[in-house]
PDBQT receptor file of N, H, CA, C and O in Angstrom, charges set to zero:
ATOM      1  N   MET A   1       5.922  -6.721  -3.845  1.00  0.00    +0.000 N 
ATOM      2  CA  MET A   1       5.241  -6.964  -5.086  1.00  0.00    +0.000 C 
ATOM      3  C   MET A   1       4.192  -8.076  -4.918  1.00  0.00    +0.000 C 
ATOM      4  O   MET A   1       3.116  -8.006  -5.512  1.00  0.00    +0.000 OA
ATOM      5  N   LEU A   2       4.499  -9.084  -4.123  1.00  0.00    +0.000 N 
ATOM      6  H   LEU A   2       5.374  -9.142  -3.641  1.00  0.00    +0.000 HD
ATOM      7  CA  LEU A   2       3.538 -10.152  -3.878  1.00  0.00    +0.000 C 
ATOM      8  C   LEU A   2       2.270  -9.595  -3.232  1.00  0.00    +0.000 C 
ATOM      9  O   LEU A   2       1.161  -9.980  -3.602  1.00  0.00    +0.000 OA
ATOM     10  N   LEU A   3       2.435  -8.685  -2.264  1.00  0.00    +0.000 N 
ATOM     11  H   LEU A   3       3.336  -8.372  -1.964  1.00  0.00    +0.000 HD
ATOM     12  CA  LEU A   3       1.270  -8.076  -1.613  1.00  0.00    +0.000 C 
ATOM     13  C   LEU A   3       0.422  -7.330  -2.634  1.00  0.00    +0.000 C 
ATOM     14  O   LEU A   3      -0.805  -7.431  -2.611  1.00  0.00    +0.000 OA
ATOM     15  N   GLN A   4       1.053  -6.591  -3.518  1.00  0.00    +0.000 N 
ATOM     16  H   GLN A   4       2.049  -6.509  -3.537  1.00  0.00    +0.000 HD
ATOM     17  CA  GLN A   4       0.309  -5.844  -4.531  1.00  0.00    +0.000 C 
ATOM     18  C   GLN A   4      -0.491  -6.791  -5.424  1.00  0.00    +0.000 C 
ATOM     19  O   GLN A   4      -1.665  -6.541  -5.695  1.00  0.00    +0.000 OA
ATOM     20  N   LEU A   5       0.127  -7.859  -5.875  1.00  0.00    +0.000 N 
ATOM     21  H   LEU A   5       1.081  -8.062  -5.655  1.00  0.00    +0.000 HD
ATOM     22  CA  LEU A   5      -0.583  -8.824  -6.720  1.00  0.00    +0.000 C 
ATOM     23  C   LEU A   5      -1.745  -9.461  -5.975  1.00  0.00    +0.000 C 
ATOM     24  O   LEU A   5      -2.830  -9.637  -6.529  1.00  0.00    +0.000 OA
ATOM     25  N   ARG A   6      -1.508  -9.804  -4.713  1.00  0.00    +0.000 N 
ATOM     26  H   ARG A   6      -0.627  -9.661  -4.263  1.00  0.00    +0.000 HD
ATOM     27  CA  ARG A   6      -2.569 -10.407  -3.893  1.00  0.00    +0.000 C 
ATOM     28  C   ARG A   6      -3.749  -9.461  -3.747  1.00  0.00    +0.000 C 
ATOM     29  O   ARG A   6      -4.899  -9.856  -3.939  1.00  0.00    +0.000 OA
ATOM     30  N   MET A   7      -3.459  -8.206  -3.406  1.00  0.00    +0.000 N 
ATOM     31  H   MET A   7      -2.525  -7.885  -3.250  1.00  0.00    +0.000 HD
ATOM     32  CA  MET A   7      -4.531  -7.244  -3.158  1.00  0.00    +0.000 C 
ATOM     33  C   MET A   7      -5.287  -6.898  -4.438  1.00  0.00    +0.000 C 
ATOM     34  O   MET A   7      -6.495  -6.666  -4.386  1.00  0.00    +0.000 OA
ATOM     35  N   GLU A   8      -4.619  -6.860  -5.566  1.00  0.00    +0.000 N 
ATOM     36  H   GLU A   8      -3.638  -7.049  -5.608  1.00  0.00    +0.000 HD
ATOM     37  CA  GLU A   8      -5.319  -6.617  -6.826  1.00  0.00    +0.000 C 
ATOM     38  C   GLU A   8      -6.281  -7.767  -7.141  1.00  0.00    +0.000 C 
ATOM     39  O   GLU A   8      -7.405  -7.543  -7.591  1.00  0.00    +0.000 OA
ATOM     40  N   GLU A   9      -5.826  -8.992  -6.901  1.00  0.00    +0.000 N 
ATOM     41  H   GLU A   9      -4.913  -9.174  -6.536  1.00  0.00    +0.000 HD
ATOM     42  CA  GLU A   9      -6.683 -10.161  -7.116  1.00  0.00    +0.000 C 
ATOM     43  C   GLU A   9      -7.847 -10.158  -6.131  1.00  0.00    +0.000 C 
ATOM     44  O   GLU A   9      -8.980 -10.458  -6.506  1.00  0.00    +0.000 OA
ATOM     45  N   VAL A  10      -7.574  -9.822  -4.885  1.00  0.00    +0.000 N 
ATOM     46  H   VAL A  10      -6.654  -9.577  -4.580  1.00  0.00    +0.000 HD
ATOM     47  CA  VAL A  10      -8.618  -9.740  -3.857  1.00  0.00    +0.000 C 
ATOM     48  C   VAL A  10      -9.694  -8.750  -4.271  1.00  0.00    +0.000 C 
ATOM     49  O   VAL A  10     -10.886  -9.052  -4.204  1.00  0.00    +0.000 OA
ATOM     50  N   HIS A  11      -9.278  -7.589  -4.692  1.00  0.00    +0.000 N 
ATOM     51  H   HIS A  11      -8.310  -7.344  -4.747  1.00  0.00    +0.000 HD
ATOM     52  CA  HIS A  11     -10.235  -6.543  -5.069  1.00  0.00    +0.000 C 
ATOM     53  C   HIS A  11     -11.111  -7.024  -6.220  1.00  0.00    +0.000 C 
ATOM     54  O   HIS A  11     -12.326  -6.826  -6.211  1.00  0.00    +0.000 OA
ATOM     55  N   ARG A  12     -10.493  -7.650  -7.200  1.00  0.00    +0.000 N 
ATOM     56  H   ARG A  12      -9.506  -7.811  -7.208  1.00  0.00    +0.000 HD
ATOM     57  CA  ARG A  12     -11.240  -8.158  -8.355  1.00  0.00    +0.000 C 
ATOM     58  C   ARG A  12     -12.263  -9.208  -7.923  1.00  0.00    +0.000 C 
ATOM     59  O   ARG A  12     -13.407  -9.185  -8.375  1.00  0.00    +0.000 OA
ATOM     60  N   LEU A  13     -11.857 -10.118  -7.057  1.00  0.00    +0.000 N 
ATOM     61  H   LEU A  13     -10.927 -10.137  -6.690  1.00  0.00    +0.000 HD
ATOM     62  CA  LEU A  13     -12.766 -11.167  -6.591  1.00  0.00    +0.000 C 
ATOM     63  C   LEU A  13     -13.887 -10.604  -5.717  1.00  0.00    +0.000 C 
ATOM     64  O   LEU A  13     -15.034 -11.043  -5.813  1.00  0.00    +0.000 OA
ATOM     65  N   LEU A  14     -13.554  -9.637  -4.870  1.00  0.00    +0.000 N 
ATOM     66  H   LEU A  14     -12.623  -9.281  -4.792  1.00  0.00    +0.000 HD
ATOM     67  CA  LEU A  14     -14.579  -9.028  -4.023  1.00  0.00    +0.000 C 
ATOM     68  C   LEU A  14     -15.645  -8.327  -4.853  1.00  0.00    +0.000 C 
ATOM     69  O   LEU A  14     -16.830  -8.375  -4.521  1.00  0.00    +0.000 OA
ATOM     70  N   GLU A  15     -15.227  -7.682  -5.926  1.00  0.00    +0.000 N 
ATOM     71  H   GLU A  15     -14.265  -7.643  -6.197  1.00  0.00    +0.000 HD
ATOM     72  CA  GLU A  15     -16.190  -7.018  -6.794  1.00  0.00    +0.000 C 
ATOM     73  C   GLU A  15     -17.155  -8.017  -7.431  1.00  0.00    +0.000 C 
ATOM     74  O   GLU A  15     -18.268  -7.655  -7.812  1.00  0.00    +0.000 OA
ATOM     75  N   GLN A  16     -16.727  -9.270  -7.544  1.00  0.00    +0.000 N 
ATOM     76  H   GLN A  16     -15.823  -9.564  -7.234  1.00  0.00    +0.000 HD
ATOM     77  CA  GLN A  16     -17.585 -10.321  -8.082  1.00  0.00    +0.000 C 
ATOM     78  C   GLN A  16     -18.447 -10.957  -6.996  1.00  0.00    +0.000 C 
ATOM     79  O   GLN A  16     -19.244 -11.853  -7.275  1.00  0.00    +0.000 OA
ATOM     80  N   GLY A  17     -18.286 -10.491  -5.757  1.00  0.00    +0.000 N 
ATOM     81  H   GLY A  17     -17.639  -9.763  -5.531  1.00  0.00    +0.000 HD
ATOM     82  CA  GLY A  17     -19.103 -10.996  -4.664  1.00  0.00    +0.000 C 
ATOM     83  C   GLY A  17     -18.602 -12.292  -4.055  1.00  0.00    +0.000 C 
ATOM     84  O   GLY A  17     -19.368 -13.010  -3.412  1.00  0.00    +0.000 OA
ATOM     85  N   LEU A  18     -17.345 -12.597  -4.243  1.00  0.00    +0.000 N 
ATOM     86  H   LEU A  18     -16.723 -12.013  -4.764  1.00  0.00    +0.000 HD
ATOM     87  CA  LEU A  18     -16.789 -13.852  -3.737  1.00  0.00    +0.000 C 
ATOM     88  C   LEU A  18     -16.065 -13.643  -2.414  1.00  0.00    +0.000 C 
ATOM     89  O   LEU A  18     -15.535 -12.563  -2.151  1.00  0.00    +0.000 OA
ATOM     90  N   GLN A  19     -16.045 -14.676  -1.588  1.00  0.00    +0.000 N 
ATOM     91  H   GLN A  19     -16.476 -15.553  -1.801  1.00  0.00    +0.000 HD
ATOM     92  CA  GLN A  19     -15.240 -14.659  -0.369  1.00  0.00    +0.000 C 
ATOM     93  C   GLN A  19     -13.831 -15.064  -0.774  1.00  0.00    +0.000 C 
ATOM     94  O   GLN A  19     -13.647 -16.060  -1.473  1.00  0.00    +0.000 OA
ATOM     95  N   VAL A  20     -12.846 -14.304  -0.341  1.00  0.00    +0.000 N 
ATOM     96  H   VAL A  20     -12.996 -13.495   0.227  1.00  0.00    +0.000 HD
ATOM     97  CA  VAL A  20     -11.541 -14.455  -0.963  1.00  0.00    +0.000 C 
ATOM     98  C   VAL A  20     -10.363 -14.745  -0.055  1.00  0.00    +0.000 C 
ATOM     99  O   VAL A  20      -9.305 -15.111  -0.567  1.00  0.00    +0.000 OA
ATOM    100  N   ALA A  21     -10.468 -14.610   1.221  1.00  0.00    +0.000 N 
ATOM    101  H   ALA A  21     -11.328 -14.312   1.637  1.00  0.00    +0.000 HD
ATOM    102  CA  ALA A  21      -9.296 -14.702   2.100  1.00  0.00    +0.000 C 
ATOM    103  C   ALA A  21      -8.481 -15.958   1.825  1.00  0.00    +0.000 C 
ATOM    104  O   ALA A  21      -7.272 -15.868   1.614  1.00  0.00    +0.000 OA
ATOM    105  N   TRP A  22      -9.106 -17.104   1.821  1.00  0.00    +0.000 N 
ATOM    106  H   TRP A  22     -10.088 -17.176   1.992  1.00  0.00    +0.000 HD
ATOM    107  CA  TRP A  22      -8.365 -18.354   1.623  1.00  0.00    +0.000 C 
ATOM    108  C   TRP A  22      -7.868 -18.511   0.191  1.00  0.00    +0.000 C 
ATOM    109  O   TRP A  22      -6.876 -19.203  -0.042  1.00  0.00    +0.000 OA
ATOM    110  N   ARG A  23      -8.531 -17.888  -0.764  1.00  0.00    +0.000 N 
ATOM    111  H   ARG A  23      -9.336 -17.325  -0.575  1.00  0.00    +0.000 HD
ATOM    112  CA  ARG A  23      -8.123 -18.010  -2.174  1.00  0.00    +0.000 C 
ATOM    113  C   ARG A  23      -6.807 -17.312  -2.463  1.00  0.00    +0.000 C 
ATOM    114  O   ARG A  23      -6.116 -17.659  -3.421  1.00  0.00    +0.000 OA
ATOM    115  N   VAL A  24      -6.459 -16.340  -1.652  1.00  0.00    +0.000 N 
ATOM    116  H   VAL A  24      -7.020 -16.058  -0.874  1.00  0.00    +0.000 HD
ATOM    117  CA  VAL A  24      -5.213 -15.604  -1.880  1.00  0.00    +0.000 C 
ATOM    118  C   VAL A  24      -4.179 -15.882  -0.801  1.00  0.00    +0.000 C 
ATOM    119  O   VAL A  24      -3.210 -15.134  -0.666  1.00  0.00    +0.000 OA
ATOM    120  N   GLY A  25      -4.371 -16.941  -0.033  1.00  0.00    +0.000 N 
ATOM    121  H   GLY A  25      -5.158 -17.548  -0.142  1.00  0.00    +0.000 HD
ATOM    122  CA  GLY A  25      -3.338 -17.401   0.876  1.00  0.00    +0.000 C 
ATOM    123  C   GLY A  25      -3.466 -17.025   2.331  1.00  0.00    +0.000 C 
ATOM    124  O   GLY A  25      -2.546 -17.284   3.106  1.00  0.00    +0.000 OA
ATOM    125  N   TYR A  26      -4.573 -16.421   2.735  1.00  0.00    +0.000 N 
ATOM    126  H   TYR A  26      -5.320 -16.210   2.105  1.00  0.00    +0.000 HD
ATOM    127  CA  TYR A  26      -4.772 -16.079   4.149  1.00  0.00    +0.000 C 
ATOM    128  C   TYR A  26      -5.574 -17.190   4.809  1.00  0.00    +0.000 C 
ATOM    129  O   TYR A  26      -6.674 -17.519   4.366  1.00  0.00    +0.000 OA
ATOM    130  N   ARG A  27      -5.017 -17.769   5.875  1.00  0.00    +0.000 N 
ATOM    131  H   ARG A  27      -4.123 -17.501   6.236  1.00  0.00    +0.000 HD
ATOM    132  CA  ARG A  27      -5.727 -18.836   6.569  1.00  0.00    +0.000 C 
ATOM    133  C   ARG A  27      -6.719 -18.301   7.582  1.00  0.00    +0.000 C 
ATOM    134  O   ARG A  27      -7.649 -19.006   7.974  1.00  0.00    +0.000 OA
ATOM    135  N   HIS A  28      -6.531 -17.051   8.012  1.00  0.00    +0.000 N 
ATOM    136  H   HIS A  28      -5.776 -16.478   7.694  1.00  0.00    +0.000 HD
ATOM    137  CA  HIS A  28      -7.418 -16.451   9.010  1.00  0.00    +0.000 C 
ATOM    138  C   HIS A  28      -8.030 -15.170   8.438  1.00  0.00    +0.000 C 
ATOM    139  O   HIS A  28      -7.321 -14.290   7.951  1.00  0.00    +0.000 OA
ATOM    140  N   VAL A  29      -9.325 -15.087   8.506  1.00  0.00    +0.000 N 
ATOM    141  H   VAL A  29      -9.902 -15.801   8.902  1.00  0.00    +0.000 HD
ATOM    142  CA  VAL A  29     -10.041 -13.941   7.939  1.00  0.00    +0.000 C 
ATOM    143  C   VAL A  29      -9.600 -12.637   8.591  1.00  0.00    +0.000 C 
ATOM    144  O   VAL A  29      -9.500 -11.616   7.910  1.00  0.00    +0.000 OA
ATOM    145  N   ASN A  30      -9.338 -12.649   9.883  1.00  0.00    +0.000 N 
ATOM    146  H   ASN A  30      -9.419 -13.478  10.436  1.00  0.00    +0.000 HD
ATOM    147  CA  ASN A  30      -8.923 -11.431  10.565  1.00  0.00    +0.000 C 
ATOM    148  C   ASN A  30      -7.600 -10.912  10.000  1.00  0.00    +0.000 C 
ATOM    149  O   ASN A  30      -7.453  -9.709   9.787  1.00  0.00    +0.000 OA
ATOM    150  N   ASN A  31      -6.648 -11.793   9.759  1.00  0.00    +0.000 N 
ATOM    151  H   ASN A  31      -6.767 -12.771   9.933  1.00  0.00    +0.000 HD
ATOM    152  CA  ASN A  31      -5.371 -11.378   9.180  1.00  0.00    +0.000 C 
ATOM    153  C   ASN A  31      -5.575 -10.769   7.801  1.00  0.00    +0.000 C 
ATOM    154  O   ASN A  31      -4.933  -9.781   7.443  1.00  0.00    +0.000 OA
ATOM    155  N   PHE A  32      -6.466 -11.363   7.040  1.00  0.00    +0.000 N 
ATOM    156  H   PHE A  32      -6.988 -12.166   7.330  1.00  0.00    +0.000 HD
ATOM    157  CA  PHE A  32      -6.791 -10.834   5.723  1.00  0.00    +0.000 C 
ATOM    158  C   PHE A  32      -7.397  -9.435   5.826  1.00  0.00    +0.000 C 
ATOM    159  O   PHE A  32      -7.000  -8.529   5.093  1.00  0.00    +0.000 OA
ATOM    160  N   SER A  33      -8.355  -9.260   6.729  1.00  0.00    +0.000 N 
ATOM    161  H   SER A  33      -8.678  -9.996   7.324  1.00  0.00    +0.000 HD
ATOM    162  CA  SER A  33      -9.020  -7.959   6.883  1.00  0.00    +0.000 C 
ATOM    163  C   SER A  33      -8.039  -6.867   7.263  1.00  0.00    +0.000 C 
ATOM    164  O   SER A  33      -8.114  -5.751   6.749  1.00  0.00    +0.000 OA
ATOM    165  N   VAL A  34      -7.124  -7.183   8.158  1.00  0.00    +0.000 N 
ATOM    166  H   VAL A  34      -7.063  -8.090   8.576  1.00  0.00    +0.000 HD
ATOM    167  CA  VAL A  34      -6.113  -6.201   8.583  1.00  0.00    +0.000 C 
ATOM    168  C   VAL A  34      -5.192  -5.851   7.416  1.00  0.00    +0.000 C 
ATOM    169  O   VAL A  34      -4.888  -4.678   7.200  1.00  0.00    +0.000 OA
ATOM    170  N   ALA A  35      -4.748  -6.850   6.666  1.00  0.00    +0.000 N 
ATOM    171  H   ALA A  35      -4.995  -7.803   6.841  1.00  0.00    +0.000 HD
ATOM    172  CA  ALA A  35      -3.875  -6.596   5.517  1.00  0.00    +0.000 C 
ATOM    173  C   ALA A  35      -4.591  -5.753   4.466  1.00  0.00    +0.000 C 
ATOM    174  O   ALA A  35      -3.997  -4.847   3.881  1.00  0.00    +0.000 OA
ATOM    175  N   PHE A  36      -5.860  -6.049   4.229  1.00  0.00    +0.000 N 
ATOM    176  H   PHE A  36      -6.343  -6.785   4.704  1.00  0.00    +0.000 HD
ATOM    177  CA  PHE A  36      -6.644  -5.285   3.258  1.00  0.00    +0.000 C 
ATOM    178  C   PHE A  36      -6.782  -3.837   3.709  1.00  0.00    +0.000 C 
ATOM    179  O   PHE A  36      -6.619  -2.912   2.914  1.00  0.00    +0.000 OA
ATOM    180  N   TRP A  37      -7.082  -3.648   4.989  1.00  0.00    +0.000 N 
ATOM    181  H   TRP A  37      -7.214  -4.400   5.635  1.00  0.00    +0.000 HD
ATOM    182  CA  TRP A  37      -7.230  -2.290   5.518  1.00  0.00    +0.000 C 
ATOM    183  C   TRP A  37      -5.920  -1.506   5.409  1.00  0.00    +0.000 C 
ATOM    184  O   TRP A  37      -5.924  -0.329   5.050  1.00  0.00    +0.000 OA
ATOM    185  N   ARG A  38      -4.825  -2.152   5.714  1.00  0.00    +0.000 N 
ATOM    186  H   ARG A  38      -4.822  -3.108   6.005  1.00  0.00    +0.000 HD
ATOM    187  CA  ARG A  38      -3.521  -1.471   5.623  1.00  0.00    +0.000 C 
ATOM    188  C   ARG A  38      -3.206  -1.071   4.184  1.00  0.00    +0.000 C 
ATOM    189  O   ARG A  38      -2.614  -0.017   3.951  1.00  0.00    +0.000 OA
ATOM    190  N   TYR A  39      -3.590  -1.891   3.230  1.00  0.00    +0.000 N 
ATOM    191  H   TYR A  39      -4.071  -2.748   3.419  1.00  0.00    +0.000 HD
ATOM    192  CA  TYR A  39      -3.282  -1.625   1.828  1.00  0.00    +0.000 C 
ATOM    193  C   TYR A  39      -4.223  -0.592   1.217  1.00  0.00    +0.000 C 
ATOM    194  O   TYR A  39      -3.777   0.325   0.526  1.00  0.00    +0.000 OA
ATOM    195  N   TYR A  40      -5.529  -0.738   1.468  1.00  0.00    +0.000 N 
ATOM    196  H   TYR A  40      -5.891  -1.482   2.029  1.00  0.00    +0.000 HD
ATOM    197  CA  TYR A  40      -6.526   0.130   0.836  1.00  0.00    +0.000 C 
ATOM    198  C   TYR A  40      -7.078   1.233   1.741  1.00  0.00    +0.000 C 
ATOM    199  O   TYR A  40      -7.696   2.178   1.251  1.00  0.00    +0.000 OA
ATOM    200  N   GLY A  41      -6.862   1.123   3.053  1.00  0.00    +0.000 N 
ATOM    201  H   GLY A  41      -6.360   0.354   3.450  1.00  0.00    +0.000 HD
ATOM    202  CA  GLY A  41      -7.393   2.118   3.966  1.00  0.00    +0.000 C 
ATOM    203  C   GLY A  41      -8.888   1.948   4.254  1.00  0.00    +0.000 C 
ATOM    204  O   GLY A  41      -9.538   2.871   4.745  1.00  0.00    +0.000 OA
ATOM    205  N   ARG A  42      -9.416   0.791   3.953  1.00  0.00    +0.000 N 
ATOM    206  H   ARG A  42      -8.888   0.041   3.554  1.00  0.00    +0.000 HD
ATOM    207  CA  ARG A  42     -10.810   0.457   4.238  1.00  0.00    +0.000 C 
ATOM    208  C   ARG A  42     -10.913  -1.068   4.361  1.00  0.00    +0.000 C 
ATOM    209  O   ARG A  42     -10.007  -1.803   3.971  1.00  0.00    +0.000 OA
ATOM    210  N   TYR A  43     -12.020  -1.509   4.902  1.00  0.00    +0.000 N 
ATOM    211  H   TYR A  43     -12.757  -0.911   5.219  1.00  0.00    +0.000 HD
ATOM    212  CA  TYR A  43     -12.203  -2.948   5.119  1.00  0.00    +0.000 C 
ATOM    213  C   TYR A  43     -12.851  -3.606   3.907  1.00  0.00    +0.000 C 
ATOM    214  O   TYR A  43     -13.552  -2.944   3.142  1.00  0.00    +0.000 OA
ATOM    215  N   PRO A  44     -12.621  -4.906   3.729  1.00  0.00    +0.000 N 
ATOM    216  CA  PRO A  44     -13.177  -5.602   2.568  1.00  0.00    +0.000 C 
ATOM    217  C   PRO A  44     -14.694  -5.525   2.474  1.00  0.00    +0.000 C 
ATOM    218  O   PRO A  44     -15.239  -5.561   1.371  1.00  0.00    +0.000 OA
ATOM    219  N   LYS A  45     -15.385  -5.419   3.599  1.00  0.00    +0.000 N 
ATOM    220  H   LYS A  45     -14.942  -5.390   4.495  1.00  0.00    +0.000 HD
ATOM    221  CA  LYS A  45     -16.844  -5.343   3.574  1.00  0.00    +0.000 C 
ATOM    222  C   LYS A  45     -17.347  -4.102   2.850  1.00  0.00    +0.000 C 
ATOM    223  O   LYS A  45     -18.508  -4.050   2.443  1.00  0.00    +0.000 OA
ATOM    224  N   SER A  46     -16.480  -3.096   2.684  1.00  0.00    +0.000 N 
ATOM    225  H   SER A  46     -15.537  -3.139   3.014  1.00  0.00    +0.000 HD
ATOM    226  CA  SER A  46     -16.908  -1.866   2.030  1.00  0.00    +0.000 C 
ATOM    227  C   SER A  46     -17.010  -2.028   0.511  1.00  0.00    +0.000 C 
ATOM    228  O   SER A  46     -17.500  -1.135  -0.181  1.00  0.00    +0.000 OA
ATOM    229  N   ILE A  47     -16.555  -3.149   0.005  1.00  0.00    +0.000 N 
ATOM    230  H   ILE A  47     -16.157  -3.875   0.567  1.00  0.00    +0.000 HD
ATOM    231  CA  ILE A  47     -16.607  -3.368  -1.463  1.00  0.00    +0.000 C 
ATOM    232  C   ILE A  47     -17.786  -4.233  -1.816  1.00  0.00    +0.000 C 
ATOM    233  O   ILE A  47     -18.004  -4.531  -2.990  1.00  0.00    +0.000 OA
TER     234      ILE A  47
């Protein structure tokens, strides 16, 4: 459930054009990108 809440917040922030990895608890951008891809099936840059 925590992952779902994180990814929903990430998606909302990305749509606003903000950089979000550190805002949702990821210290490394690569870890964030992999988690996003696993959840949505695409990379954050696609938003």
